[in-house]
mmCIF file of the N, C-alpha and C atoms, coordinates in Angstrom:
data_MODEL
# 
_entry.id   MODEL 
# 
loop_
_atom_site.group_PDB 
_atom_site.id 
_atom_site.type_symbol 
_atom_site.label_atom_id 
_atom_site.label_alt_id 
_atom_site.label_comp_id 
_atom_site.label_asym_id 
_atom_site.label_entity_id 
_atom_site.label_seq_id 
_atom_site.pdbx_PDB_ins_code 
_atom_site.Cartn_x 
_atom_site.Cartn_y 
_atom_site.Cartn_z 
_atom_site.occupancy 
_atom_site.B_iso_or_equiv 
_atom_site.pdbx_formal_charge 
_atom_site.auth_seq_id 
_atom_site.auth_comp_id 
_atom_site.auth_asym_id 
_atom_site.auth_atom_id 
_atom_site.pdbx_PDB_model_num 
ATOM 1   N N  . MET A 1 1  ? 159.352 167.648 99.346  1.00 0.00 ? 1  MET A N  1 
ATOM 2   C CA . MET A 1 1  ? 158.653 166.411 99.699  1.00 0.00 ? 1  MET A CA 1 
ATOM 3   C C  . MET A 1 1  ? 157.865 166.662 100.993 1.00 0.00 ? 1  MET A C  1 
ATOM 4   N N  . THR A 1 2  ? 156.598 166.310 100.967 1.00 0.00 ? 2  THR A N  1 
ATOM 5   C CA . THR A 1 2  ? 155.743 166.542 102.130 1.00 0.00 ? 2  THR A CA 1 
ATOM 6   C C  . THR A 1 2  ? 155.986 165.456 103.178 1.00 0.00 ? 2  THR A C  1 
ATOM 7   N N  . GLN A 1 3  ? 155.463 165.708 104.340 1.00 0.00 ? 3  GLN A N  1 
ATOM 8   C CA . GLN A 1 3  ? 155.594 164.736 105.430 1.00 0.00 ? 3  GLN A CA 1 
ATOM 9   C C  . GLN A 1 3  ? 154.915 163.416 105.055 1.00 0.00 ? 3  GLN A C  1 
ATOM 10  N N  . LEU A 1 4  ? 153.774 163.497 104.391 1.00 0.00 ? 4  LEU A N  1 
ATOM 11  C CA . LEU A 1 4  ? 153.070 162.304 103.951 1.00 0.00 ? 4  LEU A CA 1 
ATOM 12  C C  . LEU A 1 4  ? 153.904 161.521 102.934 1.00 0.00 ? 4  LEU A C  1 
ATOM 13  N N  . ASP A 1 5  ? 154.513 162.225 101.999 1.00 0.00 ? 5  ASP A N  1 
ATOM 14  C CA . ASP A 1 5  ? 155.362 161.568 100.995 1.00 0.00 ? 5  ASP A CA 1 
ATOM 15  C C  . ASP A 1 5  ? 156.540 160.862 101.667 1.00 0.00 ? 5  ASP A C  1 
ATOM 16  N N  . ARG A 1 6  ? 157.152 161.524 102.651 1.00 0.00 ? 6  ARG A N  1 
ATOM 17  C CA . ARG A 1 6  ? 158.270 160.901 103.377 1.00 0.00 ? 6  ARG A CA 1 
ATOM 18  C C  . ARG A 1 6  ? 157.807 159.660 104.129 1.00 0.00 ? 6  ARG A C  1 
ATOM 19  N N  . ALA A 1 7  ? 156.631 159.724 104.753 1.00 0.00 ? 7  ALA A N  1 
ATOM 20  C CA . ALA A 1 7  ? 156.093 158.576 105.484 1.00 0.00 ? 7  ALA A CA 1 
ATOM 21  C C  . ALA A 1 7  ? 155.842 157.409 104.530 1.00 0.00 ? 7  ALA A C  1 
ATOM 22  N N  . MET A 1 8  ? 155.285 157.699 103.366 1.00 0.00 ? 8  MET A N  1 
ATOM 23  C CA . MET A 1 8  ? 155.035 156.653 102.362 1.00 0.00 ? 8  MET A CA 1 
ATOM 24  C C  . MET A 1 8  ? 156.357 156.045 101.873 1.00 0.00 ? 8  MET A C  1 
ATOM 25  N N  . LEU A 1 9  ? 157.348 156.901 101.639 1.00 0.00 ? 9  LEU A N  1 
ATOM 26  C CA . LEU A 1 9  ? 158.655 156.433 101.185 1.00 0.00 ? 9  LEU A CA 1 
ATOM 27  C C  . LEU A 1 9  ? 159.300 155.528 102.239 1.00 0.00 ? 9  LEU A C  1 
ATOM 28  N N  . ILE A 1 10 ? 159.204 155.917 103.498 1.00 0.00 ? 10 ILE A N  1 
ATOM 29  C CA . ILE A 1 10 ? 159.758 155.102 104.586 1.00 0.00 ? 10 ILE A CA 1 
ATOM 30  C C  . ILE A 1 10 ? 159.065 153.742 104.629 1.00 0.00 ? 10 ILE A C  1 
ATOM 31  N N  . GLN A 1 11 ? 157.745 153.724 104.467 1.00 0.00 ? 11 GLN A N  1 
ATOM 32  C CA . GLN A 1 11 ? 157.028 152.447 104.438 1.00 0.00 ? 11 GLN A CA 1 
ATOM 33  C C  . GLN A 1 11 ? 157.496 151.579 103.280 1.00 0.00 ? 11 GLN A C  1 
ATOM 34  N N  . ASP A 1 12 ? 157.709 152.170 102.116 1.00 0.00 ? 12 ASP A N  1 
ATOM 35  C CA . ASP A 1 12 ? 158.194 151.414 100.955 1.00 0.00 ? 12 ASP A CA 1 
ATOM 36  C C  . ASP A 1 12 ? 159.580 150.833 101.223 1.00 0.00 ? 12 ASP A C  1 
ATOM 37  N N  . VAL A 1 13 ? 160.439 151.616 101.840 1.00 0.00 ? 13 VAL A N  1 
ATOM 38  C CA . VAL A 1 13 ? 161.790 151.153 102.150 1.00 0.00 ? 13 VAL A CA 1 
ATOM 39  C C  . VAL A 1 13 ? 161.737 150.011 103.169 1.00 0.00 ? 13 VAL A C  1 
ATOM 40  N N  . VAL A 1 14 ? 160.899 150.139 104.184 1.00 0.00 ? 14 VAL A N  1 
ATOM 41  C CA . VAL A 1 14 ? 160.762 149.082 105.190 1.00 0.00 ? 14 VAL A CA 1 
ATOM 42  C C  . VAL A 1 14 ? 160.267 147.790 104.542 1.00 0.00 ? 14 VAL A C  1 
ATOM 43  N N  . VAL A 1 15 ? 159.306 147.898 103.632 1.00 0.00 ? 15 VAL A N  1 
ATOM 44  C CA . VAL A 1 15 ? 158.801 146.714 102.926 1.00 0.00 ? 15 VAL A CA 1 
ATOM 45  C C  . VAL A 1 15 ? 159.921 146.073 102.114 1.00 0.00 ? 15 VAL A C  1 
ATOM 46  N N  . ALA A 1 16 ? 160.697 146.872 101.412 1.00 0.00 ? 16 ALA A N  1 
ATOM 47  C CA . ALA A 1 16 ? 161.797 146.342 100.606 1.00 0.00 ? 16 ALA A CA 1 
ATOM 48  C C  . ALA A 1 16 ? 162.827 145.624 101.493 1.00 0.00 ? 16 ALA A C  1 
ATOM 49  N N  . ILE A 1 17 ? 163.129 146.188 102.661 1.00 0.00 ? 17 ILE A N  1 
ATOM 50  C CA . ILE A 1 17 ? 164.077 145.560 103.586 1.00 0.00 ? 17 ILE A CA 1 
ATOM 51  C C  . ILE A 1 17 ? 163.506 144.238 104.091 1.00 0.00 ? 17 ILE A C  1 
ATOM 52  N N  . ARG A 1 18 ? 162.240 144.230 104.461 1.00 0.00 ? 18 ARG A N  1 
ATOM 53  C CA . ARG A 1 18 ? 161.619 142.988 104.945 1.00 0.00 ? 18 ARG A CA 1 
ATOM 54  C C  . ARG A 1 18 ? 161.610 141.918 103.865 1.00 0.00 ? 18 ARG A C  1 
ATOM 55  N N  . GLN A 1 19 ? 161.326 142.318 102.632 1.00 0.00 ? 19 GLN A N  1 
ATOM 56  C CA . GLN A 1 19 ? 161.327 141.349 101.541 1.00 0.00 ? 19 GLN A CA 1 
ATOM 57  C C  . GLN A 1 19 ? 162.726 140.775 101.321 1.00 0.00 ? 19 GLN A C  1 
ATOM 58  N N  . ALA A 1 20 ? 163.731 141.638 101.366 1.00 0.00 ? 20 ALA A N  1 
ATOM 59  C CA . ALA A 1 20 ? 165.111 141.171 101.187 1.00 0.00 ? 20 ALA A CA 1 
ATOM 60  C C  . ALA A 1 20 ? 165.507 140.222 102.309 1.00 0.00 ? 20 ALA A C  1 
ATOM 61  N N  . LEU A 1 21 ? 165.126 140.547 103.544 1.00 0.00 ? 21 LEU A N  1 
ATOM 62  C CA . LEU A 1 21 ? 165.418 139.657 104.668 1.00 0.00 ? 21 LEU A CA 1 
ATOM 63  C C  . LEU A 1 21 ? 164.709 138.322 104.517 1.00 0.00 ? 21 LEU A C  1 
ATOM 64  N N  . SER A 1 22 ? 163.467 138.373 104.089 1.00 0.00 ? 22 SER A N  1 
ATOM 65  C CA . SER A 1 22 ? 162.693 137.154 103.893 1.00 0.00 ? 22 SER A CA 1 
ATOM 66  C C  . SER A 1 22 ? 163.343 136.260 102.839 1.00 0.00 ? 22 SER A C  1 
ATOM 67  N N  . GLU A 1 23 ? 163.772 136.856 101.734 1.00 0.00 ? 23 GLU A N  1 
ATOM 68  C CA . GLU A 1 23 ? 164.436 136.089 100.681 1.00 0.00 ? 23 GLU A CA 1 
ATOM 69  C C  . GLU A 1 23 ? 165.747 135.496 101.170 1.00 0.00 ? 23 GLU A C  1 
ATOM 70  N N  . ALA A 1 24 ? 166.513 136.276 101.928 1.00 0.00 ? 24 ALA A N  1 
ATOM 71  C CA . ALA A 1 24 ? 167.786 135.777 102.468 1.00 0.00 ? 24 ALA A CA 1 
ATOM 72  C C  . ALA A 1 24 ? 167.534 134.651 103.463 1.00 0.00 ? 24 ALA A C  1 
ATOM 73  N N  . ASN A 1 25 ? 166.532 134.794 104.311 1.00 0.00 ? 25 ASN A N  1 
ATOM 74  C CA . ASN A 1 25 ? 166.198 133.735 105.276 1.00 0.00 ? 25 ASN A CA 1 
ATOM 75  C C  . ASN A 1 25 ? 165.769 132.462 104.560 1.00 0.00 ? 25 ASN A C  1 
ATOM 76  N N  . GLU A 1 26 ? 165.023 132.629 103.485 1.00 0.00 ? 26 GLU A N  1 
ATOM 77  C CA . GLU A 1 26 ? 164.573 131.468 102.712 1.00 0.00 ? 26 GLU A CA 1 
ATOM 78  C C  . GLU A 1 26 ? 165.768 130.753 102.079 1.00 0.00 ? 26 GLU A C  1 
ATOM 79  N N  . ARG A 1 27 ? 166.697 131.536 101.538 1.00 0.00 ? 27 ARG A N  1 
ATOM 80  C CA . ARG A 1 27 ? 167.880 130.946 100.902 1.00 0.00 ? 27 ARG A CA 1 
ATOM 81  C C  . ARG A 1 27 ? 168.706 130.119 101.882 1.00 0.00 ? 27 ARG A C  1 
ATOM 82  N N  . ILE A 1 28 ? 168.838 130.603 103.121 1.00 0.00 ? 28 ILE A N  1 
ATOM 83  C CA . ILE A 1 28 ? 169.669 129.862 104.080 1.00 0.00 ? 28 ILE A CA 1 
ATOM 84  C C  . ILE A 1 28 ? 168.856 128.900 104.938 1.00 0.00 ? 28 ILE A C  1 
ATOM 85  N N  . GLY A 1 29 ? 167.542 128.846 104.689 1.00 0.00 ? 29 GLY A N  1 
ATOM 86  C CA . GLY A 1 29 ? 166.709 127.829 105.320 1.00 0.00 ? 29 GLY A CA 1 
ATOM 87  C C  . GLY A 1 29 ? 166.301 128.089 106.756 1.00 0.00 ? 29 GLY A C  1 
ATOM 88  N N  . VAL A 1 30 ? 166.178 129.335 107.144 1.00 0.00 ? 30 VAL A N  1 
ATOM 89  C CA . VAL A 1 30 ? 165.781 129.619 108.527 1.00 0.00 ? 30 VAL A CA 1 
ATOM 90  C C  . VAL A 1 30 ? 164.368 130.171 108.643 1.00 0.00 ? 30 VAL A C  1 
ATOM 91  N N  . SER A 1 31 ? 163.649 130.272 107.537 1.00 0.00 ? 31 SER A N  1 
ATOM 92  C CA . SER A 1 31 ? 162.304 130.838 107.570 1.00 0.00 ? 31 SER A CA 1 
ATOM 93  C C  . SER A 1 31 ? 161.381 130.055 108.484 1.00 0.00 ? 31 SER A C  1 
ATOM 94  N N  . ARG A 1 32 ? 161.430 128.734 108.400 1.00 0.00 ? 32 ARG A N  1 
ATOM 95  C CA . ARG A 1 32 ? 160.563 127.891 109.229 1.00 0.00 ? 32 ARG A CA 1 
ATOM 96  C C  . ARG A 1 32 ? 160.887 128.083 110.711 1.00 0.00 ? 32 ARG A C  1 
ATOM 97  N N  . GLU A 1 33 ? 162.179 128.131 111.033 1.00 0.00 ? 33 GLU A N  1 
ATOM 98  C CA . GLU A 1 33 ? 162.572 128.313 112.436 1.00 0.00 ? 33 GLU A CA 1 
ATOM 99  C C  . GLU A 1 33 ? 162.155 129.686 112.963 1.00 0.00 ? 33 GLU A C  1 
ATOM 100 N N  . LEU A 1 34 ? 162.292 130.701 112.116 1.00 0.00 ? 34 LEU A N  1 
ATOM 101 C CA . LEU A 1 34 ? 161.866 132.047 112.528 1.00 0.00 ? 34 LEU A CA 1 
ATOM 102 C C  . LEU A 1 34 ? 160.362 132.103 112.741 1.00 0.00 ? 34 LEU A C  1 
ATOM 103 N N  . ALA A 1 35 ? 159.618 131.430 111.886 1.00 0.00 ? 35 ALA A N  1 
ATOM 104 C CA . ALA A 1 35 ? 158.158 131.404 112.046 1.00 0.00 ? 35 ALA A CA 1 
ATOM 105 C C  . ALA A 1 35 ? 157.787 130.695 113.349 1.00 0.00 ? 35 ALA A C  1 
ATOM 106 N N  . GLU A 1 36 ? 158.461 129.594 113.634 1.00 0.00 ? 36 GLU A N  1 
ATOM 107 C CA . GLU A 1 36 ? 158.195 128.857 114.880 1.00 0.00 ? 36 GLU A CA 1 
ATOM 108 C C  . GLU A 1 36 ? 158.554 129.716 116.088 1.00 0.00 ? 36 GLU A C  1 
ATOM 109 N N  . TYR A 1 37 ? 159.682 130.408 116.013 1.00 0.00 ? 37 TYR A N  1 
ATOM 110 C CA . TYR A 1 37 ? 160.086 131.298 117.105 1.00 0.00 ? 37 TYR A CA 1 
ATOM 111 C C  . TYR A 1 37 ? 159.052 132.411 117.297 1.00 0.00 ? 37 TYR A C  1 
ATOM 112 N N  . GLY A 1 38 ? 158.600 133.003 116.196 1.00 0.00 ? 38 GLY A N  1 
ATOM 113 C CA . GLY A 1 38 ? 157.588 134.055 116.279 1.00 0.00 ? 38 GLY A CA 1 
ATOM 114 C C  . GLY A 1 38 ? 156.315 133.552 116.931 1.00 0.00 ? 38 GLY A C  1 
ATOM 115 N N  . LYS A 1 39 ? 155.908 132.338 116.576 1.00 0.00 ? 39 LYS A N  1 
ATOM 116 C CA . LYS A 1 39 ? 154.709 131.745 117.174 1.00 0.00 ? 39 LYS A CA 1 
ATOM 117 C C  . LYS A 1 39 ? 154.895 131.565 118.675 1.00 0.00 ? 39 LYS A C  1 
ATOM 118 N N  . ARG A 1 40 ? 156.064 131.078 119.063 1.00 0.00 ? 40 ARG A N  1 
ATOM 119 C CA . ARG A 1 40 ? 156.314 130.851 120.494 1.00 0.00 ? 40 ARG A CA 1 
ATOM 120 C C  . ARG A 1 40 ? 156.355 132.147 121.283 1.00 0.00 ? 40 ARG A C  1 
ATOM 121 N N  . VAL A 1 41 ? 156.923 133.185 120.703 1.00 0.00 ? 41 VAL A N  1 
ATOM 122 C CA . VAL A 1 41 ? 156.961 134.488 121.376 1.00 0.00 ? 41 VAL A CA 1 
ATOM 123 C C  . VAL A 1 41 ? 155.542 135.020 121.551 1.00 0.00 ? 41 VAL A C  1 
ATOM 124 N N  . LYS A 1 42 ? 154.721 134.934 120.510 1.00 0.00 ? 42 LYS A N  1 
ATOM 125 C CA . LYS A 1 42 ? 153.336 135.411 120.603 1.00 0.00 ? 42 LYS A CA 1 
ATOM 126 C C  . LYS A 1 42 ? 152.542 134.607 121.622 1.00 0.00 ? 42 LYS A C  1 
ATOM 127 N N  . ARG A 1 43 ? 152.759 133.296 121.646 1.00 0.00 ? 43 ARG A N  1 
ATOM 128 C CA . ARG A 1 43 ? 152.056 132.445 122.605 1.00 0.00 ? 43 ARG A CA 1 
ATOM 129 C C  . ARG A 1 43 ? 152.472 132.789 124.039 1.00 0.00 ? 43 ARG A C  1 
ATOM 130 N N  . ALA A 1 44 ? 153.766 133.001 124.246 1.00 0.00 ? 44 ALA A N  1 
ATOM 131 C CA . ALA A 1 44 ? 154.250 133.366 125.584 1.00 0.00 ? 44 ALA A CA 1 
ATOM 132 C C  . ALA A 1 44 ? 153.669 134.704 126.019 1.00 0.00 ? 44 ALA A C  1 
ATOM 133 N N  . ASN A 1 45 ? 153.605 135.649 125.101 1.00 0.00 ? 45 ASN A N  1 
ATOM 134 C CA . ASN A 1 45 ? 153.018 136.959 125.430 1.00 0.00 ? 45 ASN A CA 1 
ATOM 135 C C  . ASN A 1 45 ? 151.541 136.835 125.771 1.00 0.00 ? 45 ASN A C  1 
ATOM 136 N N  . LEU A 1 46 ? 150.819 135.999 125.017 1.00 0.00 ? 46 LEU A N  1 
ATOM 137 C CA . LEU A 1 46 ? 149.399 135.789 125.288 1.00 0.00 ? 46 LEU A CA 1 
ATOM 138 C C  . LEU A 1 46 ? 149.198 135.168 126.666 1.00 0.00 ? 46 LEU A C  1 
ATOM 139 N N  . LEU A 1 47 ? 149.955 134.111 126.964 1.00 0.00 ? 47 LEU A N  1 
ATOM 140 C CA . LEU A 1 47 ? 149.825 133.463 128.263 1.00 0.00 ? 47 LEU A CA 1 
ATOM 141 C C  . LEU A 1 47 ? 150.201 134.408 129.399 1.00 0.00 ? 47 LEU A C  1 
ATOM 142 N N  . SER A 1 48 ? 151.227 135.201 129.176 1.00 0.00 ? 48 SER A N  1 
ATOM 143 C CA . SER A 1 48 ? 151.639 136.175 130.191 1.00 0.00 ? 48 SER A CA 1 
ATOM 144 C C  . SER A 1 48 ? 150.536 137.194 130.452 1.00 0.00 ? 48 SER A C  1 
ATOM 145 N N  . SER A 1 49 ? 149.880 137.667 129.397 1.00 0.00 ? 49 SER A N  1 
ATOM 146 C CA . SER A 1 49 ? 148.802 138.651 129.594 1.00 0.00 ? 49 SER A CA 1 
ATOM 147 C C  . SER A 1 49 ? 147.609 138.018 130.300 1.00 0.00 ? 49 SER A C  1 
ATOM 148 N N  . ILE A 1 50 ? 147.336 136.738 130.022 1.00 0.00 ? 50 ILE A N  1 
ATOM 149 C CA . ILE A 1 50 ? 146.246 136.051 130.715 1.00 0.00 ? 50 ILE A CA 1 
ATOM 150 C C  . ILE A 1 50 ? 146.557 135.934 132.197 1.00 0.00 ? 50 ILE A C  1 
ATOM 151 N N  . VAL A 1 51 ? 147.786 135.533 132.518 1.00 0.00 ? 51 VAL A N  1 
ATOM 152 C CA . VAL A 1 51 ? 148.189 135.394 133.928 1.00 0.00 ? 51 VAL A CA 1 
ATOM 153 C C  . VAL A 1 51 ? 148.140 136.742 134.620 1.00 0.00 ? 51 VAL A C  1 
ATOM 154 N N  . GLN A 1 52 ? 148.634 137.789 133.977 1.00 0.00 ? 52 GLN A N  1 
ATOM 155 C CA . GLN A 1 52 ? 148.622 139.121 134.572 1.00 0.00 ? 52 GLN A CA 1 
ATOM 156 C C  . GLN A 1 52 ? 147.195 139.586 134.846 1.00 0.00 ? 52 GLN A C  1 
ATOM 157 N N  . ALA A 1 53 ? 146.271 139.272 133.952 1.00 0.00 ? 53 ALA A N  1 
ATOM 158 C CA . ALA A 1 53 ? 144.872 139.656 134.157 1.00 0.00 ? 53 ALA A CA 1 
ATOM 159 C C  . ALA A 1 53 ? 144.287 138.920 135.346 1.00 0.00 ? 53 ALA A C  1 
ATOM 160 N N  . GLN A 1 54 ? 144.668 137.661 135.536 1.00 0.00 ? 54 GLN A N  1 
ATOM 161 C CA . GLN A 1 54 ? 144.155 136.885 136.661 1.00 0.00 ? 54 GLN A CA 1 
ATOM 162 C C  . GLN A 1 54 ? 144.746 137.364 137.968 1.00 0.00 ? 54 GLN A C  1 
ATOM 163 N N  . VAL A 1 55 ? 146.001 137.761 137.962 1.00 0.00 ? 55 VAL A N  1 
ATOM 164 C CA . VAL A 1 55 ? 146.647 138.242 139.180 1.00 0.00 ? 55 VAL A CA 1 
ATOM 165 C C  . VAL A 1 55 ? 145.916 139.470 139.714 1.00 0.00 ? 55 VAL A C  1 
ATOM 166 N N  . ALA A 1 56 ? 145.448 140.310 138.806 1.00 0.00 ? 56 ALA A N  1 
ATOM 167 C CA . ALA A 1 56 ? 144.733 141.516 139.226 1.00 0.00 ? 56 ALA A CA 1 
ATOM 168 C C  . ALA A 1 56 ? 143.432 141.168 139.941 1.00 0.00 ? 56 ALA A C  1 
ATOM 169 N N  . GLU A 1 57 ? 142.870 139.999 139.663 1.00 0.00 ? 57 GLU A N  1 
ATOM 170 C CA . GLU A 1 57 ? 141.607 139.603 140.266 1.00 0.00 ? 57 GLU A CA 1 
ATOM 171 C C  . GLU A 1 57 ? 141.786 138.849 141.575 1.00 0.00 ? 57 GLU A C  1 
ATOM 172 N N  . LEU A 1 58 ? 142.996 138.424 141.871 1.00 0.00 ? 58 LEU A N  1 
ATOM 173 C CA . LEU A 1 58 ? 143.243 137.659 143.090 1.00 0.00 ? 58 LEU A CA 1 
ATOM 174 C C  . LEU A 1 58 ? 143.267 138.575 144.301 1.00 0.00 ? 58 LEU A C  1 
ATOM 175 N N  . ILE A 1 59 ? 142.957 138.021 145.470 1.00 0.00 ? 59 ILE A N  1 
ATOM 176 C CA . ILE A 1 59 ? 143.048 138.798 146.703 1.00 0.00 ? 59 ILE A CA 1 
ATOM 177 C C  . ILE A 1 59 ? 144.192 138.246 147.532 1.00 0.00 ? 59 ILE A C  1 
ATOM 178 N N  . GLY A 1 60 ? 144.764 139.087 148.331 1.00 0.00 ? 60 GLY A N  1 
ATOM 179 C CA . GLY A 1 60 ? 145.882 138.687 149.169 1.00 0.00 ? 60 GLY A CA 1 
ATOM 180 C C  . GLY A 1 60 ? 145.421 137.977 150.427 1.00 0.00 ? 60 GLY A C  1 
ATOM 181 N N  . ILE A 1 61 ? 146.347 137.270 151.065 1.00 0.00 ? 61 ILE A N  1 
ATOM 182 C CA . ILE A 1 61 ? 146.058 136.548 152.310 1.00 0.00 ? 61 ILE A CA 1 
ATOM 183 C C  . ILE A 1 61 ? 145.517 137.505 153.372 1.00 0.00 ? 61 ILE A C  1 
ATOM 184 N N  . SER A 1 62 ? 146.103 138.681 153.452 1.00 0.00 ? 62 SER A N  1 
ATOM 185 C CA . SER A 1 62 ? 145.668 139.644 154.471 1.00 0.00 ? 62 SER A CA 1 
ATOM 186 C C  . SER A 1 62 ? 144.234 140.122 154.238 1.00 0.00 ? 62 SER A C  1 
ATOM 187 N N  . GLU A 1 63 ? 143.741 139.983 153.027 1.00 0.00 ? 63 GLU A N  1 
ATOM 188 C CA . GLU A 1 63 ? 142.388 140.436 152.703 1.00 0.00 ? 63 GLU A CA 1 
ATOM 189 C C  . GLU A 1 63 ? 141.330 139.364 152.955 1.00 0.00 ? 63 GLU A C  1 
ATOM 190 N N  . LEU A 1 64 ? 141.745 138.138 153.222 1.00 0.00 ? 64 LEU A N  1 
ATOM 191 C CA . LEU A 1 64 ? 140.785 137.050 153.389 1.00 0.00 ? 64 LEU A CA 1 
ATOM 192 C C  . LEU A 1 64 ? 139.825 137.280 154.548 1.00 0.00 ? 64 LEU A C  1 
ATOM 193 N N  . LYS A 1 65 ? 140.345 137.794 155.673 1.00 0.00 ? 65 LYS A N  1 
ATOM 194 C CA . LYS A 1 65 ? 139.474 138.034 156.824 1.00 0.00 ? 65 LYS A CA 1 
ATOM 195 C C  . LYS A 1 65 ? 138.402 139.056 156.475 1.00 0.00 ? 65 LYS A C  1 
ATOM 196 N N  . GLU A 1 66 ? 138.810 140.128 155.797 1.00 0.00 ? 66 GLU A N  1 
ATOM 197 C CA . GLU A 1 66 ? 137.840 141.148 155.389 1.00 0.00 ? 66 GLU A CA 1 
ATOM 198 C C  . GLU A 1 66 ? 136.819 140.558 154.422 1.00 0.00 ? 66 GLU A C  1 
ATOM 199 N N  . PHE A 1 67 ? 137.267 139.732 153.509 1.00 0.00 ? 67 PHE A N  1 
ATOM 200 C CA . PHE A 1 67 ? 136.378 139.093 152.550 1.00 0.00 ? 67 PHE A CA 1 
ATOM 201 C C  . PHE A 1 67 ? 135.386 138.173 153.260 1.00 0.00 ? 67 PHE A C  1 
ATOM 202 N N  . LYS A 1 68 ? 135.880 137.411 154.239 1.00 0.00 ? 68 LYS A N  1 
ATOM 203 C CA . LYS A 1 68 ? 135.008 136.508 154.992 1.00 0.00 ? 68 LYS A CA 1 
ATOM 204 C C  . LYS A 1 68 ? 133.941 137.304 155.741 1.00 0.00 ? 68 LYS A C  1 
ATOM 205 N N  . ASN A 1 69 ? 134.346 138.377 156.389 1.00 0.00 ? 69 ASN A N  1 
ATOM 206 C CA . ASN A 1 69 ? 133.397 139.211 157.126 1.00 0.00 ? 69 ASN A CA 1 
ATOM 207 C C  . ASN A 1 69 ? 132.353 139.816 156.188 1.00 0.00 ? 69 ASN A C  1 
ATOM 208 N N  . LEU A 1 70 ? 132.798 140.273 155.023 1.00 0.00 ? 70 LEU A N  1 
ATOM 209 C CA . LEU A 1 70 ? 131.888 140.860 154.048 1.00 0.00 ? 70 LEU A CA 1 
ATOM 210 C C  . LEU A 1 70 ? 130.905 139.800 153.553 1.00 0.00 ? 70 LEU A C  1 
ATOM 211 N N  . THR A 1 71 ? 131.401 138.605 153.278 1.00 0.00 ? 71 THR A N  1 
ATOM 212 C CA . THR A 1 71 ? 130.547 137.516 152.801 1.00 0.00 ? 71 THR A CA 1 
ATOM 213 C C  . THR A 1 71 ? 129.508 137.148 153.854 1.00 0.00 ? 71 THR A C  1 
ATOM 214 N N  . LEU A 1 72 ? 129.930 137.036 155.107 1.00 0.00 ? 72 LEU A N  1 
ATOM 215 C CA . LEU A 1 72 ? 128.996 136.711 156.183 1.00 0.00 ? 72 LEU A CA 1 
ATOM 216 C C  . LEU A 1 72 ? 127.928 137.796 156.310 1.00 0.00 ? 72 LEU A C  1 
ATOM 217 N N  . HIS A 1 73 ? 128.346 139.046 156.193 1.00 0.00 ? 73 HIS A N  1 
ATOM 218 C CA . HIS A 1 73 ? 127.416 140.170 156.275 1.00 0.00 ? 73 HIS A CA 1 
ATOM 219 C C  . HIS A 1 73 ? 126.383 140.102 155.143 1.00 0.00 ? 73 HIS A C  1 
ATOM 220 N N  . ILE A 1 74 ? 126.835 139.798 153.942 1.00 0.00 ? 74 ILE A N  1 
ATOM 221 C CA . ILE A 1 74 ? 125.932 139.725 152.787 1.00 0.00 ? 74 ILE A CA 1 
ATOM 222 C C  . ILE A 1 74 ? 124.930 138.583 152.968 1.00 0.00 ? 74 ILE A C  1 
ATOM 223 N N  . PHE A 1 75 ? 125.435 137.419 153.400 1.00 0.00 ? 75 PHE A N  1 
ATOM 224 C CA . PHE A 1 75 ? 124.519 136.282 153.609 1.00 0.00 ? 75 PHE A CA 1 
ATOM 225 C C  . PHE A 1 75 ? 123.543 136.539 154.726 1.00 0.00 ? 75 PHE A C  1 
ATOM 226 N N  . ALA A 1 76 ? 123.993 137.204 155.784 1.00 0.00 ? 76 ALA A N  1 
ATOM 227 C CA . ALA A 1 76 ? 123.102 137.515 156.902 1.00 0.00 ? 76 ALA A CA 1 
ATOM 228 C C  . ALA A 1 76 ? 121.988 138.452 156.427 1.00 0.00 ? 76 ALA A C  1 
ATOM 229 N N  . LYS A 1 77 ? 122.345 139.430 155.600 1.00 0.00 ? 77 LYS A N  1 
ATOM 230 C CA . LYS A 1 77 ? 121.359 140.351 155.073 1.00 0.00 ? 77 LYS A CA 1 
ATOM 231 C C  . LYS A 1 77 ? 120.370 139.639 154.154 1.00 0.00 ? 77 LYS A C  1 
ATOM 232 N N  . ALA A 1 78 ? 120.853 138.682 153.398 1.00 0.00 ? 78 ALA A N  1 
ATOM 233 C CA . ALA A 1 78 ? 120.012 137.977 152.450 1.00 0.00 ? 78 ALA A CA 1 
ATOM 234 C C  . ALA A 1 78 ? 118.969 137.099 153.173 1.00 0.00 ? 78 ALA A C  1 
ATOM 235 N N  . ARG A 1 79 ? 119.291 136.629 154.336 1.00 0.00 ? 79 ARG A N  1 
ATOM 236 C CA . ARG A 1 79 ? 118.370 135.769 155.091 1.00 0.00 ? 79 ARG A CA 1 
ATOM 237 C C  . ARG A 1 79 ? 117.215 136.557 155.702 1.00 0.00 ? 79 ARG A C  1 
ATOM 238 N N  . CYS A 1 80 ? 117.400 137.837 155.873 1.00 0.00 ? 80 CYS A N  1 
ATOM 239 C CA . CYS A 1 80 ? 116.368 138.669 156.494 1.00 0.00 ? 80 CYS A CA 1 
ATOM 240 C C  . CYS A 1 80 ? 115.213 138.939 155.586 1.00 0.00 ? 80 CYS A C  1 
# 
């Protein structure tokens, strides 16, 4: 059996396991709750990544003086 054949077989087995889990979840009535949980996890991850991206753009308190000086310098140059 080649490496590709083994990879395909593993994918088939994973699909069969997921299908069996899905059927079992449906039988005991937790599919809706799992879907809601999955949605909430994805939403939390999305919001977390948005916040993390914004944090990278923020400047620290110690940098404000440097930023103010740079801004004043830029405006002074623009007036000339």
